[in-house]
C-alpha positions in Angstrom: 32.8 67.1 260.6 31.2 65.7 263.8 29.8 68.3 266.2 29.1 67.5 269.9 26.4 69.4 271.6 25.7 70.1 275.3 22.9 72.3 276.7 24.1 72.6 280.2 25.8 75.8 281.4 28.5 73.7 283.1 29.5 70.1 282.9 32.5 68.4 284.6 33.6 64.9 283.8 36.6 62.6 284.1 37.6 60.0 281.4 40.4 57.4 281.4 41.4 56.1 278.0 44.0 53.9 276.4 42.8 54.9 272.9 41.0 58.0 271.7 37.5 56.9 270.6 36.2 60.0 269.0 36.6 61.5 265.5 37.8 65.0 264.8 35.0 67.2 266.1 33.8 70.6 267.2 31.4 71.6 270.0 28.7 74.1 270.7 30.4 75.0 274.0 33.8 75.9 275.5 35.9 73.1 276.9 38.8 73.2 279.3 40.8 69.9 279.3 43.2 69.0 282.1 45.6 66.1 281.7 45.9 64.2 285.0 48.3 61.6 283.6 49.5 60.1 280.4 51.4 61.3 277.3 50.4 61.7 273.6 49.5 64.3 271.0 46.7 66.8 270.9 45.7 67.7 267.3 44.0 71.2 267.5 42.9 72.9 264.3 45.3 70.7 262.3 48.3 71.7 264.5 49.9 69.0 266.7 50.9 69.6 270.4 52.6 67.0 272.6 50.8 66.6 275.9 51.8 65.3 279.4 50.4 65.2 282.9 49.5 68.7 284.1 48.8 70.2 280.6 45.7 72.3 280.1 43.9 73.0 276.9 41.1 75.5 276.3 38.9 75.1 273.2 36.4 77.5 271.7 33.3 76.2 270.0 34.8 76.7 266.5 38.0 74.7 267.4 38.3 71.2 265.8 40.4 68.6 267.7 41.2 65.1 268.7 43.9 63.2 270.7 46.5 60.6 269.8 47.1 58.7 273.0 50.7 57.5 273.5 50.3 56.1 277.1 47.0 55.6 279.0 45.6 59.0 279.8 43.2 60.5 282.4 41.3 63.5 281.3 39.2 66.0 283.3 36.8 68.0 281.1 35.1 71.3 282.1 32.5 72.2 279.5 30.6 75.5 279.7 28.8 78.1 277.7 27.9 81.8 277.8 25.1 81.1 280.2 27.6 80.3 282.9 29.1 83.8 282.6 25.6 85.3 283.0 25.0 83.2 286.1 28.4 84.1 287.6 27.8 87.9 287.1 24.1 87.9 288.1 23.5 90.4 290.9 21.6 88.0 293.0 24.6 85.7 293.1 26.8 88.4 294.5 24.1 89.1 297.2 23.9 85.4 298.0 27.7 85.2 298.4 27.6 88.1 300.8 24.7 86.5 302.7 26.7 83.2 303.0 29.8 85.0 304.4 27.7 87.0 306.9 25.9 83.9 308.0 29.1 82.0 308.6 30.7 84.9 310.6 27.6 85.3 312.7 26.7 81.6 313.2 27.3 80.5 316.9 28.5 77.1 315.5 31.7 78.9 314.5 32.9 78.6 318.1 31.8 75.1 318.7 34.7 73.3 317.0 35.7 72.5 313.4 33.5 73.9 310.7 34.5 71.1 308.4 34.4 67.5 309.6 34.1 65.5 306.3 37.5 64.0 305.5 37.1 64.6 301.8 36.1 68.3 302.3 39.0 68.7 304.6 41.4 67.4 301.9 40.0 69.6 299.2 40.0 72.6 301.5 43.6 72.0 302.3 44.4 71.9 298.6 42.5 75.2 297.9 44.3 76.9 300.8 47.7 75.7 299.6 46.9 77.3 296.2 45.7 80.4 297.9 48.9 80.7 299.9 50.9 80.6 296.7 48.7 83.0 294.8 48.6 85.5 297.6 52.3 86.2 297.0 52.0 86.9 293.3 51.5 90.4 291.8 51.1 89.6 288.1 48.0 90.6 286.2 44.8 88.9 287.4 46.6 87.6 290.6 44.2 89.6 292.9 41.2 88.3 291.0 42.5 84.7 291.3 42.9 85.2 295.1 39.4 86.5 295.5 37.9 83.6 293.5 39.9 81.1 295.6 38.7 82.8 298.8 35.1 82.6 297.5 35.6 78.9 296.8 37.0 78.3 300.3 34.1 80.1 302.0 31.5 78.4 299.9 33.0 75.0 300.6 32.9 75.7 304.4 29.3 76.9 304.0 28.3 73.8 302.1 30.0 71.6 304.8 28.1 73.5 307.5 24.9 72.9 305.7 25.5 69.2 305.3 26.5 69.0 309.0 23.3 70.8 310.0 20.9 69.0 307.7 22.6 65.7 307.0 21.3 63.7 304.1 18.2 65.9 304.0 20.4 68.9 303.0 17.9 71.2 301.3 18.3 72.6 297.7 19.5 76.1 297.2 15.9 77.3 296.7 14.7 75.7 299.9 17.8 76.8 301.8 17.3 80.4 300.6 13.7 80.4 301.9 14.8 78.8 305.2 17.6 81.4 305.7 15.1 84.2 305.0 12.8 82.9 307.7 15.6 82.5 310.2 17.1 85.8 309.2 13.7 87.5 309.9 13.6 85.8 313.3 17.1 87.1 314.2 16.3 90.6 312.9 13.1 90.9 314.9 14.2 89.2 318.1 13.4 92.3 320.2 9.9 92.8 318.7 7.6 90.4 320.6 4.7 90.9 318.2 6.7 90.2 315.1 8.1 87.1 316.8 4.7 85.4 317.0 4.6 82.4 314.7 1.4 83.5 313.0 3.0 86.9 312.2 6.2 85.3 310.9 4.0 83.0 308.7 2.0 85.9 307.4 5.2 87.8 306.5 6.2 84.9 304.2 2.6 84.2 302.9 2.4 80.9 304.7 0.1 79.5 307.3 1.3 79.0 310.8 1.0 75.3 310.5 2.9 75.1 307.2 5.8 77.3 308.3 6.2 75.2 311.4 6.4 72.0 309.2 8.7 73.7 306.7 11.2 75.0 309.2 11.3 71.6 311.1 11.7 69.7 307.9 14.7 71.7 306.5 16.5 72.6 309.8 15.6 69.6 312.0 14.7 72.1 314.7 11.2 73.5 315.3 10.5 77.1 314.6 9.5 77.6 318.3 13.0 76.4 319.3 14.6 78.8 316.8 12.5 81.6 318.3 13.4 80.7 321.9 17.1 80.3 321.2 17.1 83.7 319.4 15.3 85.4 322.2 17.7 84.0 324.8 20.7 85.1 322.6 19.2 88.6 322.7 18.6 88.2 326.4 22.3 87.6 327.0 23.1 90.9 325.4 20.4 92.8 327.3 21.7 91.3 330.6 25.2 92.5 329.7 24.0 96.0 328.9 22.5 96.2 332.4 20.0 99.0 331.5 16.9 96.9 332.1 15.8 94.8 335.0 14.7 91.1 334.6 11.0 92.0 334.4 11.6 94.5 331.6 13.8 92.1 329.6 11.1 89.4 330.0 8.4 91.8 328.7 10.6 93.1 325.9 11.3 89.6 324.6 7.7 88.5 324.8 7.9 86.0 327.6 4.7 85.5 329.7 6.4 87.0 332.8 9.7 87.1 334.6 9.1 83.6 336.1 8.6 82.1 332.6 11.8 84.0 331.4 13.8 82.7 334.4 12.6 79.1 333.8 13.4 79.1 330.1 16.8 80.9 330.5 17.9 78.4 333.2 16.7 75.4 331.1 18.8 76.4 328.0 21.7 78.3 329.6 22.1 76.3 332.8 21.9 79.3 335.1 19.4 82.0 336.1 19.4 85.4 334.3 20.3 87.2 337.6 23.4 85.0 338.0 24.3 85.4 334.4 24.2 89.2 334.9 26.4 89.0 337.9 29.0 86.9 336.1 29.1 89.5 333.3 
């Protein structure tokens, strides 16, 4: 009997057929088959099942099957193996999910308009949310787990859309984005430590040269590391001004500006008003 092999942890494909072109076969992977349209018969382990649009079949590696197509049929195939389960349950993935959620919630861009601007992403997100609305009302076994997975899919889609909006066609790979987020996270964490905010010290923390980290951040975020540092410092300055416990000179010194004059100049350039006026308005 023919055996089809795949060595990818996950493979997703779509196929439109008027006639089934493959012999009875088994796989070395699991396979979920969704029928988008069409009618016919699915022969699975020598048992016959009629199929129609919306039907779903799940095959194990030891299952033998083929289709008899009655009317032109569109199939969606999800093929996966045990490696996908390991990847899904890997501790680092959970940590990454939490990091994505935290970044989304803390990102100032969340208040600057729609997080998703791509029309296709908007359509897909709407579909996911419709499903989530329905599943949220269900109380059957696994319903809560389905809701959590759908929520994760929604948040990841928003995060991906944000990444594409920020980086455009040069959207970095997961590995590059992880490193970039580590650098930017370090900057946010140490905004009130003037010494740690020096570019050479940031570079040393990540075992890079000052020149390389500057090129790296600019390449993957389209914004220079110096601009990231300034914007982060000014964000911290806003909070310090609101607190009102320190005067302008003390805030300038704390954030590592040359002096109060330099702080005033940079704050006015990026915020459109002086620090003293910003404090009065708060």
